[in-house]
N, C-alpha and C positions, 0 to 999 in steps of 0.2 A: 398256555398263558390265557387269561380271561380278559378279553378286550374291554369289558364293561368296567373293569377295575384299572387295568394296566395303562389305560389312556388318559388317565388323570392323575398323573404323577409329575407334572410340570416337566422341567428339563431332565428329570430322571426316568421319564417315560422311555421305553425301548422304541426304536423307529417302528412306525407303521404307515402304510400307505393311506393318506388322507383321502385322496382321489376327488373327483368332480362331484359325486353324488352326495358327498356330506354336507355341502352348502349349496345344493341346486347349481353346481358349477359346470366347468368346461372339461371335455375328454383330454386326457393327456396324449392321446394318439396323435402322430404327426398329421397335420391337416392334409386333406386330399389335395393333390396337384401342388405339394409343396416338397422340397428337399432340404434337409438339414445341411448347412455349410460350415458350421462352428458349434462347438460344444465345450462348455467350461462346467466342471462340477466343483462346488465349494462344500466341503463335507466336515462335520464334526467327527471327532474320534468315536470309537466303539464304546460299549458299557464297560465300566471301570469299578474299582473299589472307591469308597469314599476318600476325600482328600485327607491328608495327614492330620490336619486340625480337627476335621469332623470326626474321624474314626476314633479319636480320643475322647471326644464328647459322647459318641454313641456308646463306646465301651463304659464310660463312666455312668451313663443313665441306666444301663443294664445292671451294672455292679451295684448301684444304689437300690434298684428295684429288688434285685435278689436278696440284698441285705436287709431290706425293710419288710419283706413279705415271707413268712416261713413256708407256705405251701400255696400253689396256684391251682385253681379249680376251673371247670368248664372250659371255655374257649382259650383261657389263659394258661391251661394245664401244660402246654408244651414248653412253658418257660421252666418248669421243674428241672428239666434236662438241657436246657439251652445254654450254650455257651457262645460268647461273642467271639468270632474268629476272622472277621473281615480285615483285610489288609489296608494298604493306603496307596492311592493314586494309580495303581497298575491296571493296565488293560486286562480283562479276563476272558476266558475262553468264549463266553457268549459274545463278548464284544468283538473278539477277533472274527468270529463267524459272521457277525453283522457286516463286517467291512469286506470280508471275502465274498459275501453274497452281493454287496453293493457294486463291486468291481465286475462281477459277472453280469449285473443288470445293466451296468453302464455300457459294457461292451455290446450286449444285445441290442440296446437302443440305438447305439451309434456305429453299428458294425460296418455301415457303408463308408464312413469317414476313416475307419482304421485302415482301409486299403490304400489310402493316399498319404499317410503320414504317421508319425509315432505319437505316443502319449507323453506330454511333458508334465512332470510331478514336482510340486513343491510342498514343504510341510514344515509347520512349526516345530521347534526342536525338543519339546517334552517327549519323554520315551513313549507314552501311550499314543501320542499322536503320530510319531515316526512309525511305531508298529502298526497303527491303523492303516497308514499310507501303504505300508509293505504288504499287508493282508489284501487291501484293495487291489494293488497291482498284480499280486498273485492270482486273485479271482479273475481279473481282467485277462491276464496271460493265459490262464487255464481255458477260458472261454474262447480266446482267440485260436488256440491250438485245436480245441475241439471243433472248431468251425473250419478246420482245414488250412488255416493260415500259417505261414511261418512268422516267427517272432525273434529274429535274431538279436534285437536290441535289449531283450530281457536278460538279466534283471536291469531294470531302467535306472538310470541315474536320477537321483532325487536331490533336489536343492534343499538342504535343511537349513532353516534360519534360526539362529540362536534366540531363545527367550530371555527376558529380563527387562527392567525398568530402563536400562541404559542402552538397549539396542533398538534400532529402527527395524520394525518387524510388523508387516500388515496382517500377519496371521496370528499375532499375539500382541495385544495393546499393552502399554505400560509407560510410554513417554509422557503423557499429558499429567503433570503434577497437580494442577487445579482439580482435574477429574478425580484423581486419587486422594488428595488431601484437603480440598476446599469444601465449601458447603454442599457442592454437588455429590460428594461421597456419601452423604447421609439421607439423601432423598428417598432411596428405596427402602432403607431400614425404617424410617419413619412411616412409610406406606404400609409395610408389612407388619410392623408393630401394632399398628391401629387395627388391621384386620385380624391379626392373631388374638387381640384382646377380645374380639367379638366371637370368633368361630371356635376357638379352642376351649374356653371355659366349660361349656357343656360336656365336651369329651373328657376334659380333666376331672369333672365331678364324677362322671360315670365310672372312670378307670379307678379313681381313688375309693369309690364306693365298692366297686367289685373286688378290689384288692386292698383290704384293710391294712393301713399302715404304710401303704405305698408312698404317700405324700409327694406325688408327682407334680412338678411345676409346668408352667405352659411350655417352657423350653424342652422339658423332658418329653411331653406329648409330641412336640414337633420332631424330636429325635427319633421316638419311636415310629412316627409316620415315615420318616425318611429311611429308617432301617428296612421297611417294607421293599422299596424297589431295589435297594442295594442287595438284600438277601436274595431276591428273586433273580437278579442277574448274575449273581455269584453261582447260581445253578447252571450247569452247562446247557441244559435245555430250557431255562427260564421258567422253572416250576414256581408257582405263586407261593410266596413265603407265608407261613401262618400268621406273621404280624399284620399281613394285609387284611386278614379276616376279622381283625378286631375293630374295624371302622366300617360304617355303612357307605354305600355308594354316594349318598348326598354329601358325606363328610369328605370323600375323596374329591368331589367337585370343589368343595371349599379349600381343601389343600392345594389343588391345582391352581386355583385363583390366587392363592398365597404365593406360589412360585412364580406365576406370571406377573404379579406385582413386583417381584425382584428384578425380572428382566425388563420389563417396561420402563420402570423408574430408575433403572441404573444405566442401561445401554440403549433403550428406546426413546421414543418421543416424549416420555415423562421426565427426561432428564435433559437439561439445556446443553450438556456436552456429551450425552450418550451417543447419538448418531455420528458425531465428530470422530469417534474412535474408529469407525469403519470407512472413513473417507479414503485412506491410503489404498486399501484393496479396491474400492469402488474405481478409483482413478487407474488402477492397474487393469481392472476389467475393461474399462472404456478403451484403454490402449490397445488391448488384445483385439477387441471387437471392431475398432476403427483402423487397426493396422498403423498405428502412429506411436511415436515415443511417449513414454510415461511423463505426464506433467503433474507434478505434485510437490507440495512443500510440508507434508505432514509426516506420516510415519513410514513412508516408503525408504528403502535402502537404495540410494542412487548408484552405488557401486555394483549392486547385482542387477538393478533394472536397466542399467545402461550397457550391460554386457549380453550379447546374444546368446552366449553359452548358458547364462543363468536366468534370462528373460527374453526368449525369442519372440520376435514379432514378424508377422508377414503372412500372406495368404496361404502359404504352404503349411503353416502351423495352424491346425484346426482342432486339436484336442488337448484340453488342459485339465488337470485335477490338482486342487490344493486342499490341504488338511489343516484343521484349526480346532477351535473350542467353541462352546455354545455362546459365551459372552461375545467373542469376536463376530461370530455369525450374526447375532443379534444387531450389533452396531453396524454391520454392513447392510443388512436388509433395511434398516431404517435410514441409513445414509442414502441409499438408493431411492427412498420414497415409496418402497414396495408396500408399505403398511400405513401410508399417510391417512388413510380414511378411518383407521382404527381411532376411536375417541379415547380421551384420557380415561384410564381404568379407575373404577371406584374402589375405595379401600373400605366401605361399609357394607358391602353386599357382593354376591357372586354375580357374574355376567355370563350370559350364553355366548356360544361362538357366533351367533347371528348378531348379537348387541356388540361384540368386539370386531365384527366385519372380517371374521376369518383369521383372527390372530389369537394364539396363545402360546405360552412357551412349549407346551406339549405338541401342538401342531407345527411349530416352526423350528425347534432346536432340540428334539429328543436325542437320545443316544443314537449315534450313526445317522443323524440328520443329513440330508443331502439336498443341495439346491442346484438345479441345472439352468444355465444361461445359455440359450440357443439363438443362433441366427439361422434363417431359412430363406430360400428363393421360392416364391410362390407364382404360379401363373397369373398374369394380369397385373402384376406389380413391377415397376421399374427399379426398385431398390430392395435390399434385404429387409427382412422383418426380424423382430426380436420377440422371443417368449421367455418367460421365466416360470419354472416349475420347481415348487418346494415340497418335498415329501409326496410327490405324485399329484399335487394339486397345482393346477395351472392358475397363476395369479391374474387378475383382471387389468393390471397395469393401467389403472385410471390416470396416473400422472402423465402418461404420454399418449393418451387417447386410444387405449387398447380396444380392439374390435370384439365381436362376439366369440372369436376363438382365442382371445387372449393376446393377440399379436398387435405390435405397433411398428411403425417404420423405424428402421435404424436411426434415421435423422432425427425423428421425433424423440426416440429414447435418449439420444445424445443431448438434444435440445433441453430435455427435462432435468439434466443433471447439473443445474446451476449451482446448487448447494455443494455437490462434490467438487466441481471444478474450481470454486473459490476456496476450497479447503475447509469447509464447515466453518466452525467457530475455533479454529486451531489458535488464532490469536488470543484466545482467552485461557490457553493452557499453562501459561508461564507468567502469570501476574506476580509481581513483586509482593 
C-alpha cells in the first residue's frame, strides 16, 4: 500500500499509525514513572465492502462507463477487462486481519493489566462489527497465549447490542428523530455538495476528454474515487487498485476533505445534534473510569447498564473493548470535546491537518480505527490521570488542561464533561 495515496481516502482509509511526529505531537509510550490502571478501546470495524446502496451505485457507474466507451486507452486500459464484483456490507479478509492485529497490539500495550482481570467486550449487532470484535479477541487471545499466560475465559462472552432506530444502543445511533429527519439531516449534504461543485468539475472534464463518450457526471466521478479504496481493501494484501492511479495526489487531498466534511457536519461540531449522538457512550465511559453507576437519559440501555453481567463496574474491571461504526465514533469524540479546538471546516477549499488542529476523518475514523482511553498512576500525583490515544496519536486534551504528555487529572477530565452529563441536546431530538 502506498501511504501518500492511501492516507487520503477519508473514512475509507485503512488504519495507519498517525503517531506523535505527524503534528509535532506527543509520544504514545507510557510516560516514565507511570503505570496504566485502566484501558478502554473503542474500535471501528475493519475494512468492508461498500454498503448495499453504494455498491448498486458504483456498479451502475461502471456499467454506464463501459456502455458509453468502446475502448479504453492508456491509464484507463484496465477498464477493458474490468468487471465490478464488490459485494455489500461484509467484512473482508483485509479487514479481518486489521482487527486481529489490533487485538494483538492491545494485548501488548496493556499486558500488565491482563494478569489481574479479564477483557470485557461489547459490540454493535451488525455482522461486520460482531466479526470484527471476534477477530480482535482472537488476536488478543493468541498474544496472551504466546506470552505464556493461561486464558481459560476464551472465547470471551460478548454483549451484542441490536442495531436499529427502535433500540437504545450507544454503539449504533438511531433514536434521535430530529437528527435523522429534521433540518440537521441536510447540513452535511449541503457542505459536501458545495465542495464537490468546486473540486470535481476539473476531474470530470479530464475524464470525459480522455474517454470520449463517457459523459460522466459529478456523482459518477465521486463513485469512481470511492471505488479506489474499496477495491484496494478487497485485495487480501491491500494492493492499490488501478482506479487510484487515475487521480493525482492533490485530487486525493481534495477528496479526503470531501469525506471529512461529511463527518464533521453530520456527527461533529458542524451539526447542532451531531455530538449528542455520542453522549450515551461518553456517559458509560465516565461510569467505567469513575467506578460509578451510569447516569444517562439518552441512548443507553438501562437494562444492560444496570446489570453487572452486561455492564460490570468496579476497580477489579480494568480492560474494556467496544466495537462500533465510524459515525458513532465521530459522535463520541466530539461529545467528549476531544476536537473542540478544530475550527468549522471550510467548504470552498482544502485545509491542512495543521489548520484543522489534528482532525480529519482519515486521522480519526479510518477502517479499524481505535481509540484508547487510559487511566494511569504517576509518581508525584495524588490521583489518577487520563490520556486519550486515537490511532497512536496522543490527544492534547485542552478541554481539561492536558499537560505536555497529554495527561489531565481524572477529576479535571470528569469536570470537563458538562455537555455529556447534561445529555447534550437530547431534548431537541423529539420535537413535535
